[in-house]
Every structure is written in structure tokens, then in C-alpha cells.
N, CA, C and O atoms as a printed pandas DataFrame, in Angstrom:
     atom_number atom_name residue_name chain_id  residue_number  x_coord  y_coord  z_coord
0              1         N          LEU        A               1   31.666  -53.867   73.429
1              2        CA          LEU        A               1   30.789  -52.716   73.391
2              3         C          LEU        A               1   30.928  -52.039   72.035
3              4         O          LEU        A               1   31.972  -52.122   71.389
4              5         N          ALA        A               2   29.876  -51.377   71.622
5              6        CA          ALA        A               2   29.883  -50.715   70.324
6              7         C          ALA        A               2   29.517  -49.249   70.470
7              8         O          ALA        A               2   28.614  -48.891   71.226
8              9         N          ASP        A               3   30.224  -48.414   69.743
9             10        CA          ASP        A               3   29.954  -46.979   69.733
10            11         C          ASP        A               3   28.763  -46.698   68.831
11            12         O          ASP        A               3   28.699  -47.211   67.714
12            13         N          ARG        A               4   27.816  -45.887   69.303
13            14        CA          ARG        A               4   26.671  -45.397   68.537
14            15         C          ARG        A               4   25.614  -46.429   68.195
15            16         O          ARG        A               4   24.767  -46.147   67.347
16            17         N          LEU        A               5   25.610  -47.573   68.786
17            18        CA          LEU        A               5   24.584  -48.563   68.498
18            19         C          LEU        A               5   23.520  -48.627   69.587
19            20         O          LEU        A               5   22.632  -49.478   69.529
20            21         N          GLY        A               6   23.594  -47.755   70.565
21            22        CA          GLY        A               6   22.680  -47.842   71.695
22            23         C          GLY        A               6   23.260  -48.765   72.738
23            24         O          GLY        A               6   24.276  -49.419   72.499
24            25         N          PRO        A               7   22.623  -48.823   73.896
25            26        CA          PRO        A               7   23.202  -49.629   74.975
26            27         C          PRO        A               7   23.158  -51.129   74.690
27            28         O          PRO        A               7   22.173  -51.657   74.175
28            29         N          ILE        A               8   24.237  -51.784   75.035
29            30        CA          ILE        A               8   24.341  -53.241   74.960
30            31         C          ILE        A               8   23.875  -53.784   76.312
31            32         O          ILE        A               8   24.281  -53.276   77.357
32            33         N          GLU        A               9   23.037  -54.801   76.294
33            34        CA          GLU        A               9   22.551  -55.385   77.544
34            35         C          GLU        A               9   23.485  -56.503   77.993
35            36         O          GLU        A               9   23.672  -57.489   77.281
36            37         N          LEU        A              10   24.067  -56.341   79.173
37            38        CA          LEU        A              10   24.941  -57.374   79.714
38            39         C          LEU        A              10   24.098  -58.519   80.252
39            40         O          LEU        A              10   23.033  -58.282   80.821
40            41         N          PRO        A              11   24.554  -59.757   80.084
41            42        CA          PRO        A              11   23.796  -60.897   80.597
42            43         C          PRO        A              11   23.945  -61.024   82.114
43            44         O          PRO        A              11   24.959  -60.610   82.675
44            45         N          PRO        A              12   22.943  -61.593   82.772
45            46        CA          PRO        A              12   23.111  -61.873   84.207
46            47         C          PRO        A              12   24.252  -62.874   84.397
47            48         O          PRO        A              12   24.464  -63.755   83.564
48            49         N          LEU        A              13   24.974  -62.727   85.489
49            50        CA          LEU        A              13   26.081  -63.640   85.778
50            51         C          LEU        A              13   25.638  -64.719   86.744
51            52         O          LEU        A              13   24.776  -64.477   87.589
52            53         N          PRO        A              14   26.216  -65.913   86.631
53            54        CA          PRO        A              14   25.917  -66.952   87.612
54            55         C          PRO        A              14   26.415  -66.543   88.999
55            56         O          PRO        A              14   27.339  -65.738   89.119
56            57         N          ALA        A              15   25.818  -67.085   90.014
57            58        CA          ALA        A              15   26.211  -66.781   91.394
58            59         C          ALA        A              15   27.708  -67.010   91.568
59            60         O          ALA        A              15   28.243  -68.030   91.135
60            61         N          GLY        A              16   28.369  -66.066   92.198
61            62        CA          GLY        A              16   29.789  -66.199   92.474
62            63         C          GLY        A              16   30.706  -65.751   91.347
63            64         O          GLY        A              16   31.926  -65.758   91.507
64            65         N          ALA        A              17   30.136  -65.358   90.201
65            66        CA          ALA        A              17   30.973  -64.903   89.090
66            67         C          ALA        A              17   31.619  -63.572   89.468
67            68         O          ALA        A              17   31.013  -62.762   90.170
68            69         N          GLY        A              18   32.831  -63.351   89.009
69            70        CA          GLY        A              18   33.595  -62.191   89.429
70            71         C          GLY        A              18   33.251  -60.869   88.777
71            72         O          GLY        A              18   33.242  -59.839   89.452
72            73         N          GLY        A              19   32.966  -60.868   87.476
73            74        CA          GLY        A              19   32.701  -59.590   86.844
74            75         C          GLY        A              19   32.527  -59.692   85.344
75            76         O          GLY        A              19   32.392  -60.775   84.775
76            77         N          TYR        A              20   32.535  -58.530   84.732
77            78        CA          TYR        A              20   32.352  -58.419   83.285
78            79         C          TYR        A              20   33.637  -57.904   82.660
79            80         O          TYR        A              20   34.285  -57.006   83.197
80            81         N          ARG        A              21   33.998  -58.479   81.521
81            82        CA          ARG        A              21   35.090  -57.959   80.701
82            83         C          ARG        A              21   34.436  -57.282   79.507
83            84         O          ARG        A              21   33.750  -57.925   78.712
84            85         N          LEU        A              22   34.655  -55.985   79.389
85            86        CA          LEU        A              22   34.065  -55.206   78.316
86            87         C          LEU        A              22   35.144  -54.883   77.290
87            88         O          LEU        A              22   36.082  -54.141   77.580
88            89         N          ASP        A              23   35.009  -55.440   76.095
89            90        CA          ASP        A              23   35.946  -55.185   75.008
90            91         C          ASP        A              23   35.379  -54.077   74.131
91            92         O          ASP        A              23   34.189  -54.074   73.816
92            93         N          PHE        A              24   36.230  -53.143   73.739
93            94        CA          PHE        A              24   35.770  -52.052   72.893
94            95         C          PHE        A              24   36.920  -51.541   72.026
95            96         O          PHE        A              24   38.092  -51.742   72.342
96            97         N          ASP        A              25   36.562  -50.881   70.934
97            98        CA          ASP        A              25   37.531  -50.311   70.005
98            99         C          ASP        A              25   37.619  -48.817   70.285
99           100         O          ASP        A              25   36.640  -48.094   70.097
100          101         N          LEU        A              26   38.769  -48.349   70.729
101          102        CA          LEU        A              26   38.943  -46.943   71.087
102          103         C          LEU        A              26   38.561  -46.000   69.949
103          104         O          LEU        A              26   38.133  -44.873   70.197
104          105         N          GLY        A              27   38.711  -46.450   68.706
105          106        CA          GLY        A              27   38.392  -45.621   67.547
106          107         C          GLY        A              27   36.974  -45.776   67.063
107          108         O          GLY        A              27   36.587  -45.145   66.079
108          109         N          GLY        A              28   36.173  -46.613   67.738
109          110        CA          GLY        A              28   34.806  -46.838   67.279
110          111         C          GLY        A              28   34.795  -47.530   65.928
111          112         O          GLY        A              28   35.830  -48.027   65.484
112          113         N          PRO        A              29   33.639  -47.572   65.263
113          114        CA          PRO        A              29   33.532  -48.310   64.007
114          115         C          PRO        A              29   34.366  -47.714   62.867
115          116         O          PRO        A              29   34.742  -48.426   61.937
116          117         N          GLU        A              30   34.653  -46.411   62.940
117          118        CA          GLU        A              30   35.426  -45.784   61.866
118          119         C          GLU        A              30   36.930  -45.898   62.070
119          120         O          GLU        A              30   37.694  -45.636   61.140
120          121         N          GLY        A              31   37.375  -46.286   63.268
121          122        CA          GLY        A              31   38.805  -46.421   63.546
122          123         C          GLY        A              31   39.494  -45.072   63.597
123          124         O          GLY        A              31   38.842  -44.028   63.609
124          125         N          GLY        A              32   40.813  -45.101   63.625
125          126        CA          GLY        A              32   41.603  -43.881   63.570
126          127         C          GLY        A              32   41.712  -43.094   64.860
127          128         O          GLY        A              32   41.834  -41.870   64.814
128          129         N          ALA        A              33   41.673  -43.742   65.994
129          130        CA          ALA        A              33   41.824  -43.051   67.275
130          131         C          ALA        A              33   43.268  -42.608   67.469
131          132         O          ALA        A              33   44.195  -43.230   66.952
132          133         N          HIS        A              34   43.448  -41.517   68.225
133          134        CA          HIS        A              34   44.779  -40.957   68.462
134          135         C          HIS        A              34   45.038  -40.813   69.957
135          136         O          HIS        A              34   44.334  -40.066   70.636
136          137         N          PRO        A              35   46.058  -41.531   70.486
137          138        CA          PRO        A              35   46.372  -41.427   71.908
138          139         C          PRO        A              35   46.992  -40.075   72.234
139          140         O          PRO        A              35   47.429  -39.363   71.330
140          141         N          PRO        A              36   47.037  -39.710   73.515
141          142        CA          PRO        A              36   46.510  -40.451   74.670
142          143         C          PRO        A              36   44.989  -40.332   74.754
143          144         O          PRO        A              36   44.373  -39.517   74.067
144          145         N          TYR        A              37   44.400  -41.165   75.612
145          146        CA          TYR        A              37   42.952  -41.253   75.751
146          147         C          TYR        A              37   42.529  -40.876   77.158
147          148         O          TYR        A              37   43.220  -41.174   78.132
148          149         N          LEU        A              38   41.379  -40.215   77.250
149          150        CA          LEU        A              38   40.732  -39.986   78.531
150          151         C          LEU        A              38   39.546  -40.934   78.571
151          152         O          LEU        A              38   38.649  -40.843   77.733
152          153         N          LEU        A              39   39.534  -41.846   79.538
153          154        CA          LEU        A              39   38.439  -42.805   79.690
154          155         C          LEU        A              39   37.666  -42.467   80.955
155          156         O          LEU        A              39   38.257  -42.173   81.994
156          157         N          GLN        A              40   36.342  -42.510   80.862
157          158        CA          GLN        A              40   35.497  -42.188   82.007
158          159         C          GLN        A              40   34.309  -43.146   82.033
159          160         O          GLN        A              40   33.652  -43.371   81.016
160          161         N          LEU        A              41   34.047  -43.703   83.214
161          162        CA          LEU        A              41   32.908  -44.594   83.419
162          163         C          LEU        A              41   31.922  -43.909   84.345
163          164         O          LEU        A              41   32.285  -43.485   85.442
164          165         N          THR        A              42   30.654  -43.796   83.901
165          166        CA          THR        A              42   29.611  -43.208   84.739
166          167         C          THR        A              42   28.553  -44.253   85.064
167          168         O          THR        A              42   28.289  -45.159   84.273
168          169         N          ASP        A              43   27.947  -44.108   86.252
169          170        CA          ASP        A              43   26.936  -45.063   86.713
170          171         C          ASP        A              43   25.540  -44.623   86.255
171          172         O          ASP        A              43   25.400  -43.588   85.603
172          173         N          PRO        A              44   24.496  -45.414   86.599
173          174        CA          PRO        A              44   23.139  -45.079   86.167
174          175         C          PRO        A              44   22.654  -43.703   86.633
175          176         O          PRO        A              44   21.760  -43.130   86.010
176          177         N          GLY        A              45   23.214  -43.175   87.693
177          178        CA          GLY        A              45   22.839  -41.846   88.161
178          179         C          GLY        A              45   23.662  -40.725   87.543
179          180         O          GLY        A              45   23.421  -39.551   87.822
180          181         N          GLY        A              46   24.631  -41.078   86.705
181          182        CA          GLY        A              46   25.481  -40.087   86.053
182          183         C          GLY        A              46   26.747  -39.744   86.817
183          184         O          GLY        A              46   27.541  -38.922   86.359
184          185         N          ALA        A              47   26.949  -40.364   87.977
185          186        CA          ALA        A              47   28.159  -40.100   88.758
186          187         C          ALA        A              47   29.369  -40.781   88.113
187          188         O          ALA        A              47   29.263  -41.887   87.584
188          189         N          VAL        A              48   30.508  -40.109   88.165
189          190        CA          VAL        A              48   31.741  -40.676   87.626
190          191         C          VAL        A              48   32.268  -41.715   88.612
191          192         O          VAL        A              48   32.577  -41.400   89.761
192          193         N          LEU        A              49   32.364  -42.958   88.145
193          194        CA          LEU        A              49   32.885  -44.052   88.973
194          195         C          LEU        A              49   34.391  -44.197   88.828
195          196         O          LEU        A              49   35.093  -44.571   89.768
196          197         N          TRP        A              50   34.868  -43.895   87.633
197          198        CA          TRP        A              50   36.276  -44.150   87.326
198          199         C          TRP        A              50   36.679  -43.244   86.172
199          200         O          TRP        A              50   35.910  -43.039   85.233
200          201         N          GLU        A              51   37.902  -42.700   86.248
201          202        CA          GLU        A              51   38.412  -41.854   85.164
202          203         C          GLU        A              51   39.921  -41.987   85.121
203          204         O          GLU        A              51   40.593  -41.899   86.148
204          205         N          ARG        A              52   40.443  -42.199   83.937
205          206        CA          ARG        A              52   41.889  -42.351   83.775
206          207         C          ARG        A              52   42.320  -41.789   82.422
207          208         O          ARG        A              52   41.553  -41.775   81.459
208          209         N          THR        A              53   43.562  -41.329   82.379
209          210        CA          THR        A              53   44.220  -41.014   81.120
210          211         C          THR        A              53   45.121  -42.195   80.808
211          212         O          THR        A              53   45.812  -42.713   81.685
212          213         N          TRP        A              54   45.108  -42.615   79.552
213          214        CA          TRP        A              54   45.859  -43.805   79.165
214          215         C          TRP        A              54   46.627  -43.521   77.886
215          216         O          TRP        A              54   46.068  -43.025   76.908
216          217         N          LYS        A              55   47.913  -43.841   77.906
217          218        CA          LYS        A              55   48.752  -43.647   76.718
218          219         C          LYS        A              55   48.235  -44.495   75.562
219          220         O          LYS        A              55   48.171  -44.026   74.425
220          221         N          GLY        A              56   47.873  -45.719   75.844
221          222        CA          GLY        A              56   47.267  -46.595   74.843
222          223         C          GLY        A              56   48.174  -46.962   73.694
223          224         O          GLY        A              56   49.344  -46.582   73.666
224          225         N          PRO        A              57   47.623  -47.714   72.730
225          226        CA          PRO        A              57   48.401  -48.118   71.558
226          227         C          PRO        A              57   48.584  -46.944   70.597
227          228         O          PRO        A              57   47.845  -45.963   70.673
228          229         N          PRO        A              58   49.572  -47.039   69.687
229          230        CA          PRO        A              58   49.762  -45.969   68.703
230          231         C          PRO        A              58   48.564  -45.893   67.749
231          232         O          PRO        A              58   47.802  -46.853   67.631
232          233         N          PRO        A              59   48.396  -44.741   67.064
233          234        CA          PRO        A              59   47.272  -44.615   66.132
234          235         C          PRO        A              59   47.301  -45.722   65.086
235          236         O          PRO        A              59   48.351  -46.051   64.534
236          237         N          SER        A              60   46.132  -46.285   64.829
237          238        CA          SER        A              60   45.997  -47.332   63.814
238          239         C          SER        A              60   44.516  -47.471   63.480
239          240         O          SER        A              60   43.660  -46.829   64.088
240          241         N          ALA        A              61   44.243  -48.310   62.515
241          242        CA          ALA        A              61   42.842  -48.541   62.142
242          243         C          ALA        A              61   42.078  -49.185   63.287
243          244         O          ALA        A              61   40.891  -48.912   63.465
244          245         N          ARG        A              62   42.741  -50.041   64.070
245          246        CA          ARG        A              62   42.100  -50.718   65.196
246          247         C          ARG        A              62   42.896  -50.460   66.461
247          248         O          ARG        A              62   44.105  -50.687   66.505
248          249         N          ALA        A              63   42.214  -49.987   67.485
249          250        CA          ALA        A              63   42.846  -49.756   68.787
250          251         C          ALA        A              63   41.952  -50.417   69.828
251          252         O          ALA        A              63   41.093  -49.765   70.422
252          253         N          LEU        A              64   42.158  -51.705   70.045
253          254        CA          LEU        A              64   41.303  -52.479   70.932
254          255         C          LEU        A              64   41.735  -52.339   72.386
255          256         O          LEU        A              64   42.924  -52.240   72.690
256          257         N          ALA        A              65   40.749  -52.332   73.274
257          258        CA          ALA        A              65   41.015  -52.232   74.705
258          259         C          ALA        A              65   39.965  -53.047   75.453
259          260         O          ALA        A              65   38.954  -53.450   74.877
260          261         N          ALA        A              66   40.213  -53.287   76.736
261          262        CA          ALA        A              66   39.260  -54.019   77.574
262          263         C          ALA        A              66   39.239  -53.381   78.956
263          264         O          ALA        A              66   40.245  -52.858   79.436
264          265         N          LEU        A              67   38.071  -53.437   79.581
265          266        CA          LEU        A              67   37.885  -52.950   80.934
266          267         C          LEU        A              67   37.170  -54.046   81.706
267          268         O          LEU        A              67   36.162  -54.577   81.239
268          269         N          VAL        A              68   37.678  -54.389   82.879
269          270        CA          VAL        A              68   37.049  -55.423   83.707
270          271         C          VAL        A              68   36.366  -54.743   84.891
271          272         O          VAL        A              68   36.987  -53.973   85.625
272          273         N          LEU        A              69   35.078  -55.040   85.064
273          274        CA          LEU        A              69   34.275  -54.438   86.130
274          275         C          LEU        A              69   33.786  -55.519   87.077
275          276         O          LEU        A              69   33.206  -56.506   86.625
276          277         N          PRO        A              70   34.004  -55.364   88.383
277          278        CA          PRO        A              70   33.516  -56.355   89.347
278          279         C          PRO        A              70   31.992  -56.309   89.445
279          280         O          PRO        A              70   31.409  -55.248   89.668
280          281         N          ALA        A              71   31.360  -57.451   89.280
281          282        CA          ALA        A              71   29.898  -57.532   89.270
282          283         C          ALA        A              71   29.279  -57.106   90.595
283          284         O          ALA        A              71   28.199  -56.515   90.608
284          285         N          ASP        A              72   29.939  -57.394   91.699
285          286        CA          ASP        A              72   29.339  -57.086   93.002
286          287         C          ASP        A              72   29.309  -55.585   93.312
287          288         O          ASP        A              72   28.637  -55.175   94.258
288          289         N          LEU        A              73   30.013  -54.766   92.544
289          290        CA          LEU        A              73   29.997  -53.322   92.752
290          291         C          LEU        A              73   29.052  -52.589   91.795
291          292         O          LEU        A              73   28.904  -51.370   91.869
292          293         N          MET        A              74   28.417  -53.348   90.896
293          294        CA          MET        A              74   27.524  -52.733   89.915
294          295         C          MET        A              74   26.073  -52.919   90.324
295          296         O          MET        A              74   25.680  -53.975   90.821
296          297         N          ARG        A              75   25.282  -51.871   90.106
297          298        CA          ARG        A              75   23.850  -51.991   90.333
298          299         C          ARG        A              75   23.151  -51.971   88.982
299          300         O          ARG        A              75   23.749  -51.595   87.973
300          301         N          SER        A              76   21.917  -52.364   88.962
301          302        CA          SER        A              76   21.145  -52.448   87.734
302          303         C          SER        A              76   20.960  -51.058   87.118
303          304         O          SER        A              76   20.705  -50.088   87.833
304          305         N          GLY        A              77   21.088  -50.966   85.797
305          306        CA          GLY        A              77   20.847  -49.712   85.106
306          307         C          GLY        A              77   21.833  -49.452   83.987
307          308         O          GLY        A              77   22.645  -50.306   83.630
308          309         N          ARG        A              78   21.740  -48.246   83.441
309          310        CA          ARG        A              78   22.560  -47.850   82.295
310          311         C          ARG        A              78   23.866  -47.193   82.754
311          312         O          ARG        A              78   23.869  -46.242   83.536
312          313         N          TYR        A              79   24.951  -47.722   82.250
313          314        CA          TYR        A              79   26.289  -47.184   82.473
314          315         C          TYR        A              79   26.801  -46.634   81.141
315          316         O          TYR        A              79   26.289  -46.981   80.077
316          317         N          ASN        A              80   27.807  -45.782   81.212
317          318        CA          ASN        A              80   28.391  -45.269   79.986
318          319         C          ASN        A              80   29.904  -45.186   80.130
319          320         O          ASN        A              80   30.423  -44.628   81.097
320          321         N          LEU        A              81   30.593  -45.746   79.160
321          322        CA          LEU        A              81   32.038  -45.617   79.057
322          323         C          LEU        A              81   32.291  -44.592   77.956
323          324         O          LEU        A              81   31.893  -44.798   76.809
324          325         N          THR        A              82   32.954  -43.487   78.303
325          326        CA          THR        A              82   33.259  -42.428   77.343
326          327         C          THR        A              82   34.755  -42.407   77.103
327          328         O          THR        A              82   35.550  -42.458   78.042
328          329         N          VAL        A              83   35.134  -42.331   75.827
329          330        CA          VAL        A              83   36.542  -42.276   75.438
330          331         C          VAL        A              83   36.753  -41.015   74.615
331          332         O          VAL        A              83   36.068  -40.793   73.617
332          333         N          GLN        A              84   37.705  -40.191   75.036
333          334        CA          GLN        A              84   38.075  -39.005   74.268
334          335         C          GLN        A              84   39.533  -39.156   73.862
335          336         O          GLN        A              84   40.392  -39.418   74.704
336          337         N          ASP        A              85   39.818  -38.988   72.552
337          338        CA          ASP        A              85   41.213  -39.107   72.116
338          339         C          ASP        A              85   41.852  -37.726   72.032
339          340         O          ASP        A              85   41.207  -36.722   72.335
340          341         N          SER        A              86   43.122  -37.673   71.621
341          342        CA          SER        A              86   43.872  -36.418   71.634
342          343         C          SER        A              86   43.378  -35.405   70.608
343          344         O          SER        A              86   43.737  -34.231   70.690
344          345         N          THR        A              87   42.564  -35.830   69.645
345          346        CA          THR        A              87   42.000  -34.888   68.674
346          347         C          THR        A              87   40.708  -34.265   69.194
347          348         O          THR        A              87   40.141  -33.382   68.549
348          349         N          GLY        A              88   40.233  -34.726   70.371
349          350        CA          GLY        A              88   38.983  -34.235   70.931
350          351         C          GLY        A              88   37.770  -35.048   70.524
351          352         O          GLY        A              88   36.653  -34.741   70.940
352          353         N          THR        A              89   37.974  -36.090   69.710
353          354        CA          THR        A              89   36.870  -36.957   69.305
354          355         C          THR        A              89   36.374  -37.743   70.512
355          356         O          THR        A              89   37.163  -38.355   71.233
356          357         N          ILE        A              90   35.068  -37.720   70.724
357          358        CA          ILE        A              90   34.459  -38.424   71.858
358          359         C          ILE        A              90   33.627  -39.580   71.329
359          360         O          ILE        A              90   32.805  -39.421   70.426
360          361         N          ARG        A              91   33.862  -40.744   71.912
361          362        CA          ARG        A              91   33.082  -41.936   71.574
362          363         C          ARG        A              91   32.439  -42.444   72.855
363          364         O          ARG        A              91   33.069  -42.477   73.913
364          365         N          MET        A              92   31.171  -42.839   72.743
365          366        CA          MET        A              92   30.433  -43.314   73.917
366          367         C          MET        A              92   30.040  -44.767   73.716
367          368         O          MET        A              92   29.575  -45.163   72.648
368          369         N          PHE        A              93   30.238  -45.552   74.772
369          370        CA          PHE        A              93   29.943  -46.975   74.772
370          371         C          PHE        A              93   28.967  -47.274   75.907
371          372         O          PHE        A              93   29.401  -47.654   76.994
372          373         N          PRO        A              94   27.663  -47.114   75.687
373          374        CA          PRO        A              94   26.689  -47.362   76.752
374          375         C          PRO        A              94   26.398  -48.857   76.916
375          376         O          PRO        A              94   26.464  -49.626   75.958
376          377         N          PHE        A              95   26.075  -49.248   78.154
377          378        CA          PHE        A              95   25.671  -50.637   78.393
378          379         C          PHE        A              95   24.717  -50.688   79.581
379          380         O          PHE        A              95   24.731  -49.816   80.451
380          381         N          LEU        A              96   23.891  -51.729   79.596
381          382        CA          LEU        A              96   22.906  -51.938   80.656
382          383         C          LEU        A              96   23.329  -53.103   81.524
383          384         O          LEU        A              96   23.585  -54.197   81.020
384          385         N          ALA        A              97   23.406  -52.877   82.835
385          386        CA          ALA        A              97   23.721  -53.946   83.781
386          387         C          ALA        A              97   22.404  -54.534   84.292
387          388         O          ALA        A              97   21.452  -53.799   84.554
388          389         N          PRO        A              98   22.356  -55.859   84.432
389          390        CA          PRO        A              98   21.104  -56.489   84.913
390          391         C          PRO        A              98   20.821  -56.170   86.374
391          392         O          PRO        A              98   19.815  -56.622   86.921
């Protein structure tokens, strides 16, 4: 997923596939994220599906993370993964589920 590039369209999965692995950079394209992180996933209706605080990796130019979402629990539409670091910087990673 990419911060500030608009929603990424996820491909349809073959029958029986388990889910999507979403890779993203906690610091976005500019890097420099500072833990801990507040991560929040919202569904197409704007409801919060999942929210966690994560200690994460130490500050660096690249802070890569992944989130795995089960395909059978997702409905078609726009989702948003929001990451807020300890400096208050908010990065949004929108994506479209088929």
C-alpha cells in the first residue's frame, strides 16, 4: 500500500484463497516514522474494524510492516488503514476490495 497515492485496487482472489497481505511503510514515502504507532482499519462504511497500538521497529528511514486480512470477512468497497506515530503524524493507506 502507498500513502497519498489514492486507493490501491486489490485483485480478486481465486476461490478458496485465504486473504490479502498488505505491505506498507509506516513512515510513508518520506520515511522517518517514530514509534509507538496507532493503527486503525476502517471499512467502506467508515466503521472501525480493527485498532491497535504497536511498539513497532525503532525510528529509521524505513519502517516496513504487513497486515493480513481474511478475504471472507471483507466486502466490496473502499477501506482505509490509518497509521499515527508518536509525533502525531498521520498517514493513510486506502485500498479497494473487489
